[in-house]
NUMI-215015 format. One record per residue (C-alpha): x, y, z; residue number from 1; residue in one letter. Coordinates in nm, 3 decimals. Layout:
# NUMI-215015
        xx        yy        zz   num   residu
         X         Y         Z   NUM        A
...
This chain:
# NUMI-215015
        xx        yy        zz   num   residu
    -3.349    -1.365     1.762     1        X
    -3.511    -1.220     1.448     2        X
    -3.558    -0.884     1.620     3        X
    -3.192    -0.870     1.716     4        X
    -3.080    -0.945     1.361     5        X
    -3.323    -0.688     1.221     6        X
    -3.195    -0.424     1.464     7        X
    -2.836    -0.503     1.368     8        X
    -2.919    -0.481     0.997     9        X
    -3.072    -0.137     1.051    10        X
    -2.838     0.015     1.312    11        X
    -2.498    -0.097     1.186    12        X
    -2.526     0.060     0.838    13        X
    -2.664     0.381     0.991    14        X
    -2.373     0.402     1.234    15        X
    -2.123     0.314     0.959    16        X
    -2.255     0.586     0.726    17        X
    -2.246     0.843     1.005    18        X
    -1.890     0.744     1.094    19        X
    -1.777     0.751     0.730    20        X
    -1.924     1.099     0.674    21        X
    -1.772     1.230     0.998    22        X
    -1.432     1.080     0.920    23        X
    -1.455     1.215     0.566    24        X
    -1.495     1.566     0.704    25        X
    -1.189     1.526     0.928    26        X
    -0.939     1.352     0.700    27        X
    -1.094     1.402     0.357    28        X
    -1.312     1.197     0.130    29        X
    -1.037     1.038    -0.078    30        X
    -0.836     0.939     0.228    31        X
    -1.144     0.780     0.384    32        X
    -1.213     0.598     0.057    33        X
    -0.851     0.476     0.042    34        X
    -0.872     0.348     0.401    35        X
    -1.186     0.153     0.318    36        X
    -1.024    -0.004     0.011    37        X
    -0.700    -0.087     0.195    38        X
    -0.883    -0.242     0.489    39        X
    -1.089    -0.453     0.248    40        X
    -0.782    -0.588     0.070    41        X
    -0.590    -0.646     0.394    42        X
    -0.892    -0.815     0.546    43        X
    -0.936    -1.046     0.248    44        X
    -0.566    -1.135     0.262    45        X
    -0.569    -1.212     0.636    46        X
    -0.894    -1.407     0.617    47        X
    -0.759    -1.618     0.331    48        X
    -0.429    -1.681     0.512    49        X
    -0.591    -1.775     0.843    50        X
    -0.854    -1.984     0.666    51        X
    -0.585    -2.189     0.494    52        X
    -0.403    -2.246     0.824    53        X
    -0.719    -2.362     0.997    54        X
    -0.810    -2.587     0.704    55        X
    -0.467    -2.754     0.717    56        X
    -0.494    -2.810     1.092    57        X
    -0.845    -2.951     1.052    58        X
    -0.731    -3.186     0.773    59        X
    -0.445    -3.307     0.992    60        X
    -0.675    -3.377     1.288    61        X
    -0.925    -3.547     1.059    62        X
    -0.649    -3.771     0.917    63        X
    -0.558    -3.868     1.274    64        X
    -0.915    -3.984     1.332    65        X
    -1.010    -3.689     1.553    66        X
    -1.303    -3.456     1.509    67        X
    -1.165    -3.105     1.443    68        X
    -1.430    -2.928     1.652    69        X
    -1.212    -2.636     1.762    70        X
    -1.094    -2.580     1.407    71        X
    -1.452    -2.582     1.283    72        X
    -1.527    -2.301     1.529    73        X
    -1.215    -2.122     1.404    74        X
    -1.341    -2.162     1.048    75        X
    -1.682    -2.017     1.136    76        X
    -1.518    -1.718     1.308    77        X
    -1.285    -1.659     1.012    78        X
    -1.573    -1.684     0.766    79        X
    -1.783    -1.430     0.957    80        X
    -1.477    -1.209     1.005    81        X
    -1.401    -1.224     0.632    82        X
    -1.754    -1.119     0.546    83        X
    -1.729    -0.829     0.790    84        X
    -1.391    -0.726     0.648    85        X
    -1.510    -0.701     0.290    86        X
    -1.815    -0.501     0.401    87        X
    -1.735    -0.129     0.373    88        X
    -1.709     0.046     0.705    89        X
    -1.476     0.081     0.998    90        X
    -1.686    -0.078     1.273    91        X
    -1.737    -0.394     1.069    92        X
    -1.363    -0.393     0.990    93        X
    -1.273    -0.377     1.358    94        X
    -1.496    -0.674     1.443    95        X
    -1.378    -0.855     1.130    96        X
    -1.011    -0.820     1.225    97        X
    -1.090    -0.931     1.581    98        X
    -1.257    -1.245     1.445    99        X
    -0.976    -1.323     1.200   100        X
    -0.669    -1.264     1.418   101        X
    -0.570    -1.579     1.608   102        X
    -0.499    -1.393     1.934   103        X
    -0.847    -1.245     1.971   104        X
    -1.045    -1.524     1.805   105        X
    -1.070    -1.743     2.121   106        X
    -1.293    -1.481     2.284   107        X
    -1.544    -1.514     2.003   108        X
    -1.508    -1.892     1.989   109        X
    -1.621    -1.915     2.351   110        X
    -1.923    -1.696     2.277   111        X
    -2.004    -1.896     1.960   112        X
    -1.980    -2.226     2.145   113        X
    -2.205    -2.094     2.423   114        X
    -2.459    -1.980     2.162   115        X
    -2.455    -2.320     1.991   116        X
    -2.492    -2.504     2.322   117        X
    -2.779    -2.276     2.419   118        X
    -2.957    -2.343     2.089   119        X
    -2.904    -2.718     2.125   120        X
    -3.040    -2.703     2.482   121        X
    -3.353    -2.528     2.358   122        X
    -3.402    -2.787     2.087   123        X
    -3.346    -2.544     1.800   124        X
    -3.043    -2.735     1.669   125        X
    -3.068    -3.109     1.626   126        X
    -2.768    -3.333     1.584   127        X
    -2.841    -3.647     1.387   128        X
    -2.588    -3.927     1.388   129        X
    -2.599    -4.143     1.078   130        X
    -2.404    -4.458     1.012   131        X
């Protein structure tokens, strides 16, 4: 797992820089810069809006005595998507918007749930129930 994270931390910025330079040559440096700033502000707005919705739904389920498991997964996806959206770059913005938008988020929720179940099955995540 560490190797995968290390590879992502090295490859993604390299790809982003290459894409930004290439795009800067095609549409201009200031236009590229403006697109990065606009996508950051739009991403922060959408992440905040979706986060509030999910928090309200989770509070409602919690008040009904139910565990808001699906909304917790939504919250994790929105948090990761928000971080990706405020990170400069177009590839991270694409994945960030996919994680934040409610129509594409279920795809990532399924993958996140599978990852969590896999880690629990391997004994890397322990769930402790306290009274």
